[in-house]
C-alpha positions, 0 to 999 in steps of 0.5 A: 416088524417094524413098519419100515420093514414092511413097506421095505417087502411091498417096494419089493413087489412080494406077497405078504399076509397079514396080522395075526389076532393081538393076544391080551394077557390079562391079571386082576390082584388085590393091592392090600393082603388079608381082609384089609381094603376091597381095591386092586389093580389090572394089568394086561400086555399085549402081544403082536405078532405078523405073519409075512410070507415072502414069495421071491428070488432067494436074493431079494428074499436074503435082502429082505431079511436082512433088517436091524430089529428093536430091543426085545423085539423077535424075528423068525425066519424059516426058509423052505424049500419049493 
């Protein structure tokens, strides 16, 4: 989530959990095929996740979840009846 949405949640005095450990995917490949040069490339992709538990009236929770996100960001909302 965007930092501004996390600050909006904090302004509403709702409880939040922090970060989930960053998952790093790594790939090491050879630059050339066959028995040529022994050079290689290393690539990595980092996946950042956040878990935010909102405890409060349903109106406040709906207001805080109606945010716009950046392209490529996935947001999953689960509402559990207490």
